C-alpha positions as CSV (number, residue, x, y, z in Angstrom):
1,M,25.6,-8.8,-0.6
2,P,27.8,-7.1,2.1
3,A,26.6,-3.2,2.6
4,K,30.1,-2.5,1.4
5,D,29.5,-4.3,-1.4
6,A,26.2,-3.2,-1.8
7,A,28.5,0.7,-2.2
8,R,30.3,-0.7,-4.6
9,V,27.2,-1.1,-7.2
10,G,25.8,1.5,-6.6
11,E,28.9,3.9,-7.2
12,M,29.2,2.3,-11.2
13,R,25.7,3.0,-11.3
14,A,26.0,6.0,-11.4
15,K,29.4,7.0,-12.9
16,T,27.6,5.1,-15.7
17,A,24.6,7.3,-15.6
18,Q,27.0,10.5,-15.5
19,S,29.0,8.5,-18.5
20,L,25.4,8.2,-20.3
21,A,25.1,11.7,-20.1
22,D,27.9,13.0,-21.0
23,W,27.8,11.0,-24.2
24,G,24.7,12.3,-24.5
25,L,23.2,8.5,-24.8
26,D,20.9,9.3,-21.5
27,H,17.7,7.5,-24.3
28,L,19.8,4.3,-22.8
29,T,19.2,5.1,-18.9
30,D,17.2,3.0,-17.5
31,D,18.0,-0.5,-20.0
32,V,21.9,0.5,-18.8
33,L,21.8,0.8,-15.9
34,L,19.7,-2.4,-14.9
35,V,22.4,-4.1,-17.3
36,V,25.2,-2.8,-15.1
37,S,23.6,-3.7,-11.8
38,E,22.8,-7.7,-12.7
39,V,26.3,-7.8,-14.1
40,V,28.5,-6.0,-11.7
41,T,26.5,-7.7,-8.7
42,N,26.9,-11.4,-9.8
43,S,30.6,-10.3,-10.5
44,V,30.3,-9.1,-6.4
45,V,29.1,-12.1,-5.5
46,H,30.7,-14.9,-7.2
47,S,34.6,-13.4,-6.8
48,H,34.0,-13.0,-3.6
49,G,35.7,-10.2,-2.8
50,T,38.0,-10.0,-5.6
51,Q,38.5,-6.6,-7.6
52,V,35.9,-5.7,-10.5
53,W,36.6,-3.0,-12.8
54,L,33.0,-1.5,-15.0
55,R,34.6,-0.7,-18.6
56,M,32.4,1.3,-21.0
57,D,33.3,2.9,-25.0
58,V,31.3,3.5,-27.5
59,R,32.7,3.0,-31.1
60,G,30.5,1.2,-34.3
61,G,27.9,2.4,-33.0
62,Y,27.2,0.5,-29.8
63,L,27.4,0.9,-26.1
64,H,30.3,-1.6,-24.7
65,I,29.7,-2.5,-21.4
66,E,32.4,-5.1,-19.8
67,V,32.9,-6.5,-15.9
68,H,35.7,-8.1,-15.2
69,D,36.1,-9.9,-11.7
70,E,39.4,-12.5,-11.3
71,M,37.5,-15.6,-11.2
72,P,37.2,-18.2,-13.9
73,G,34.2,-19.7,-15.3
74,H,31.3,-18.9,-17.5
75,A,27.9,-16.5,-16.4
76,V,25.0,-19.0,-17.2
77,I,21.4,-17.9,-17.9
78,R,19.4,-19.8,-14.9
79,V,15.6,-21.0,-15.8
80,P,14.9,-20.4,-12.0
81,T,11.8,-21.8,-10.6
82,E,8.6,-19.1,-9.6
83,E,9.1,-19.2,-5.8
84,A,13.1,-18.6,-6.7
85,E,14.8,-15.5,-5.5
86,A,17.4,-14.9,-7.7
87,G,18.5,-16.3,-10.9
88,R,17.3,-13.9,-13.9
89,G,19.4,-11.2,-14.3
90,L,21.8,-13.3,-16.7
91,Q,17.6,-13.0,-18.7
92,L,17.2,-9.6,-18.1
93,V,20.4,-9.2,-19.4
94,R,19.7,-11.3,-22.4
95,A,16.2,-9.2,-23.3
96,I,18.0,-5.9,-22.8
97,A,20.5,-6.6,-25.3
98,M,18.4,-8.0,-28.2
99,E,16.0,-4.8,-27.4
100,H,18.3,-2.8,-28.5
101,H,19.9,-4.9,-31.4
102,G,22.3,-5.8,-29.1
103,A,24.0,-9.1,-27.3
104,W,25.9,-10.7,-24.0
105,G,29.0,-12.9,-24.1
106,T,31.3,-13.8,-22.2
107,K,34.9,-14.3,-22.9
108,D,38.5,-14.1,-20.6
109,G,37.4,-18.0,-19.3
110,G,34.4,-16.7,-18.3
111,A,36.0,-13.3,-16.3
112,T,34.8,-10.7,-18.2
113,T,30.4,-10.5,-19.1
114,W,30.6,-8.2,-21.8
115,C,27.0,-6.9,-23.0
116,K,26.7,-4.3,-25.7
117,L,23.4,-2.2,-27.0
118,K,22.6,-0.3,-30.0
119,A,22.9,3.8,-29.0
120,G,21.5,5.5,-31.2
121,P,17.6,5.4,-31.3
122,Q,16.1,2.6,-32.1
């Protein structure tokens, strides 16, 4: 990944951490930063430089995370070989969502990948 794209992921992680602190959701920081890193990186890599947006809000007792790019197609969980250096990100997102009594998926023809995590204590 080019350095400018890696910097974009880092900027989104920093904004995410600040938002979680502002909302009193510090207990979710590590898991949410991993989700944001994985989903934003997927969007940056697979959209080949189109715009990537991150949106987060809290509603209905859940933290909602959405990452949108302009590329059609669905994010798909892969089953990589043991030697593969990539391909496990969405497995992590799914595991984190399940751990936090949430879910993940895609919408907008696959251009948006979303994840929701229960915002309260586990």
